[in-house]
N, C-alpha and C positions, 0 to 999 in steps of 0.2 A: 758735776756734770757724769752722768752715766754712761760708761763703756759697754759695749755690748760686742761678745766675741763672735765674729764670724766663724760659722761652723762649715767646714769643708763639704760638700756633698760627696758622700761615698756611693761609688758604682757597686753593682752586684760583684759578689765575691766569684773568682773565677771556678768554674766547674770543670773537673776531671773528667775525661770519657776513660781513662784507662785507672783501675785501682792498683795503686801502687805498694803491693806486698810481695815479697819475695817467696817464688815457688819454683819448680823445676821448669813450667811453664814461661813465666814471667822471665827467668833468667836465659833460657832458649832465645825468646824475643829479643832479648837485649843482645844477645849474641848476634843475631840475624841483623840488628839495626849497626852494630859496630861494623860488620862486614859491609853491608849495603844500604844503610840507611842514611838519611841527611837531614840535618836541623837547617830550618830556613832562617835565614837572615833576621825575620821579623819577631824571633823569640817566641811563638806560638806554635807553627807547623812542623809536623813530622812526616817525613816521606821514605818509604820503602819501596825500591824499583830492582825487578829482578827478571831473568830471562825464564825462570821457572814460575809458572803460575800458581803450582802448588806450595812453592815456597812462600809466595805473598799470602795465599791461604791459610798456611800454618800460621802466620805471624798475625793474621787478624784473630783466628781461633784462640791463641796463646794469650792475647791481650783483651778479649771479650768485645771486640770490635764488629760493626756492622758497616764499615767502610767501602765504598765501592771500589772495584778492581778495574784499572783501565788498561787499555793497551797503548803502545806508542811505538814509534819507529826513529831509529837512530839516522844520521845522515848516510848511514852505509847501507839502511833499509832494513837491519835486523830489527826484529819485534822484542820488545821487553813488556813486562807487566809491573803497575805500581798502583799504591795506595798511599793518599794522603790524609791527614788528619789535623784539626787544630786542640791545643790541648797545653793551656799554659804551665799548669802543675807537674805534668810530665816531662815535659820540655824543661823545666828548672831541675826536675830530678836528674834527667839525662846529663845535663850541664854540670850538675853537682857529683856526679859519678865518674866525670872525664870526658864525656862526648863534647865536640863544639862544631859550629858550621866549618864546612871545608875541612875536614878532621882526617882525611887520607893519608897526609904526610907528617901531620902534627901530633895526632893521639900518641900518646905514650903509655898510660895505663888506666885500666878501669876497676873502680872500688866493687868488688863483687863478694859477697859472704862465700867464706870458705866451704858451706855446705852446699852450695849453690854452684861453684866453680866448673865443676864437670858440666854441668846443663848449659851454662854460658859457653863453654868451649864446643860443645856439639853444636850449638846454634851458629857459631862463627865458623866451624866445620862446614856446615851446610851452605853458609854465603860464601867464604874465601878458602875453603879448603878441598882437597881432592885426595885419591888414593889410587894407586895402581900396582899391579903385580906381573909377575911372569916369571918363565922357567929360564935358567939359564942355558944357554946354547953350548956353553964351554963345559960348565960342570952341571951333568946329568942330574945330580942328587939337590943340587941347590934350586930353590924356589926363593924367588925375591919380593918383598912386599913392603911397600912405603905409604906412608901417611903425611899430607904434608900442609902447611897453612901459607897463605901468601899476603904481602902486606905492602903498602908503600912507604911505610913507616917503620925504618930498623929499630928504634927505640921501643914500638909496641911489641915486635916480634921477641926482642930482648926480654920485655917484661914477661910476655906470654911464656916464653921457655922457662924463666925463673919459677913461674907459678906450678907450670906442668911439673917441673922437676920436685917442687916442694911437696905437691900431692900426690906424685905416682913414682918418684924416685927414678925417672928416667930424663935423659939429657938431650938428645937429639942435636941438630947442627944447624948452624945458620948459613945459608948461602946466597950470593949477590950475582944477578944476572948482569953481564956487560951490556946486553942488547937494550934492556929497560931498565926502568927504576924500581922496581919491584923485589923484594927480599922474601927468601923462602927458608920457613922453618921445617925440617924435614926429620921424620922418625922412620927408622929402618928395621925389618924383620920383626926380631923380638920386643924391642920398644914400640913398635908399631902395634903388636898384638897387645902388649899391655896396654897402650892407648884404647885400642878397640874396644876390649874387653869392659873398660871403664866407662868409655863415653857410652856404650850400649848396656847398663847394667840391670836393666829391667824392660819386661815387654810394656808396650803400649806409649813409651816416651814420645815426645814429639821430636820428630826427624824428619829429613826426606828419605822416603822407603826405599829409593833406587839406589841412594849412596849407601844405606845401611846393608841393604842385600848384598851389594859389590863387595862388601868389608867382609861380610858374613861367609861369602864364598870363598875368599882368601884365606879365611880363618879355617873353615873346613879343609882345605888342601893341606895347611901348615900341620893340622891336627893329623890328618893322612899320613905326611911326611913323618912324624914322629911315632906313627906305629910301623915304621919299617918301609913304607912304600917310597918309591924314587919319586922325585919332582913332576917329571911329566905323567908318569901313572897315577899320581895323589890329584894331580889336577884334572886329568880325565875323569877320576871316580867322584870328584867334587861336581862335575856338571850338574 
């Protein structure tokens, strides 16, 4: 009796839309995904949603995508922009470095090559970071400058704090808001300045221009205050 082995029919190998290769642009896009991205439960689709259309456009550019950008409204009537695409290989890659569906409260770390960590950090900042500054009304010579990152996962911000510390030698501080479940990692004045100089280490890097300009204005005020000008006068000169 002759037995024949049944050959399984092999379907076509999945083709990726995204070239999986680390670069400043690729790391920046991963940072945006960690902040504002979503992995679908179908193990295939990736979505990025933001109130800032420029952010979504940057994301597409950094990954070499030509996907459609759509508008959508929340229940409160707020407008957001999003793009979605299917890429099994990229999806598996993202899972492999630490992302999961419904990651907001569960993400703990992301495997990023040290060479590209700052680019990843800048992407995360553009998604879930902020900066603010002001002249102290009590101490005339004091100018306050802060850079912060926000997450619903304390473990992730604890990891991020450690990675920033290893890379830049600054500590920051973690704060918890009683009114919501979000945690904040904050850097003030000198540490914020170190962070800013490193995040924007060269011209032409992918970033949200409005956030960069806001930080550069604060940095000019700090430089002016170092030259001997008081806080309010330095702030006026930096306008």
